[in-house]
C-alpha positions as CSV (number, residue, x, y, z in Angstrom):
1,G,5.4,1.4,23.0
2,K,6.0,-2.3,22.5
3,L,7.3,-3.8,19.2
4,I,4.9,-6.6,18.1
5,N,6.1,-7.4,14.6
6,V,8.0,-6.1,11.6
7,W,6.6,-6.5,8.0
8,L,8.0,-6.1,4.6
9,V,6.2,-3.2,2.9
10,R,6.5,-1.0,-0.2
11,G,5.5,2.5,-0.9
12,G,4.5,4.7,-3.8
13,M,6.3,5.0,-7.1
14,R,8.4,8.1,-7.9
15,S,5.4,9.8,-9.6
16,A,3.0,9.0,-6.7
17,K,5.1,9.1,-3.6
18,T,3.9,8.0,-0.2
19,R,3.6,11.1,2.1
20,T,5.9,11.0,5.0
21,G,4.9,12.1,8.5
22,T,2.9,10.8,11.5
23,Y,-0.8,10.2,11.1
24,R,-3.7,8.5,12.9
25,V,-5.7,5.8,11.2
26,K,-9.1,7.3,10.3
27,A,-11.1,4.1,9.4
28,R,-10.8,0.4,8.9
29,Y,-12.1,-1.8,6.1
30,T,-11.7,-5.5,5.7
31,T,-12.0,-5.0,1.9
32,K,-12.3,-1.8,-0.1
33,I,-12.2,-1.1,-3.8
34,S,-10.1,1.9,-4.8
35,S,-12.3,4.5,-6.4
36,L,-9.4,5.8,-8.4
37,Y,-7.6,2.6,-9.5
38,H,-10.4,0.0,-9.2
39,V,-8.3,-2.6,-7.4
40,K,-9.2,-4.5,-4.2
41,M,-7.4,-3.4,-1.0
42,W,-7.5,-5.9,1.8
43,Y,-7.5,-4.7,5.4
44,F,-7.3,-1.1,4.3
45,M,-6.6,1.5,7.0
46,P,-6.5,5.0,5.6
47,H,-4.3,7.6,7.4
48,S,-3.4,10.5,5.1
49,G,-6.0,11.5,2.6
50,G,-6.6,8.6,0.3
51,Q,-3.3,7.0,1.3
52,G,-3.1,4.3,3.9
53,Q,-1.8,0.8,4.4
54,H,-3.4,-2.4,3.0
55,G,-2.8,-5.9,1.7
56,S,-2.1,-6.1,-2.0
57,G,-2.4,-9.0,-4.4
58,F,0.4,-7.3,-6.4
59,M,3.0,-7.9,-3.7
60,I,4.5,-10.9,-5.5
61,D,7.8,-9.1,-5.7
62,P,8.0,-6.2,-3.2
63,F,10.6,-4.4,-5.4
64,V,8.4,-4.3,-8.5
65,G,5.1,-2.5,-9.2
66,H,5.0,0.2,-6.5
67,S,1.7,1.7,-5.4
68,H,0.1,5.0,-6.2
69,G,1.0,6.2,-2.7
70,C,-0.4,3.6,-0.3
71,I,1.8,1.4,1.8
72,N,1.4,-2.1,0.3
73,M,1.8,-5.3,2.4
74,Y,1.3,-9.0,1.8
75,I,-2.3,-9.7,2.4
76,Q,-1.7,-12.1,5.4
77,D,0.6,-9.5,7.0
78,A,-2.1,-6.8,6.6
79,K,-4.6,-9.2,8.2
80,V,-2.3,-9.7,11.3
81,L,-1.8,-5.9,11.6
82,F,-5.6,-5.3,11.2
83,K,-6.4,-7.8,14.0
84,H,-3.7,-6.3,16.3
85,A,-5.1,-2.8,15.7
86,K,-8.7,-3.7,16.4
87,G,-10.2,-1.4,19.0
88,K,-7.0,0.6,19.4
89,K,-6.0,4.1,18.3
90,L,-3.4,3.4,15.7
91,K,-0.6,5.9,14.9
92,V,1.3,5.5,11.7
93,T,4.7,7.0,11.1
94,V,5.9,7.0,7.5
95,Y,9.6,7.9,7.0
96,G,12.3,7.2,4.5
97,K,12.1,6.8,0.8
98,W,13.2,4.5,-2.0
99,S,16.6,5.5,-3.4
């Protein structure tokens, strides 16, 4: 119930939208390679099927290169969130969309 931080994130592209709703984080990985796209995902926390939030090396410009459905964050921001969430039940609410 306490706001700790706010991070700049980006979601999925129009053809692979990030699902909206409220989910529980199901696992935590410091690094994981996507089995579909073969890219490294830092501090990956899946919450809805194969979608989750993670640090991305492609977050150079948050308005370019949207994901295939995951919530992308800067790697250092994902690390901070990962550390804050350690040992806690994490609930994620995804809302809104790109216009």
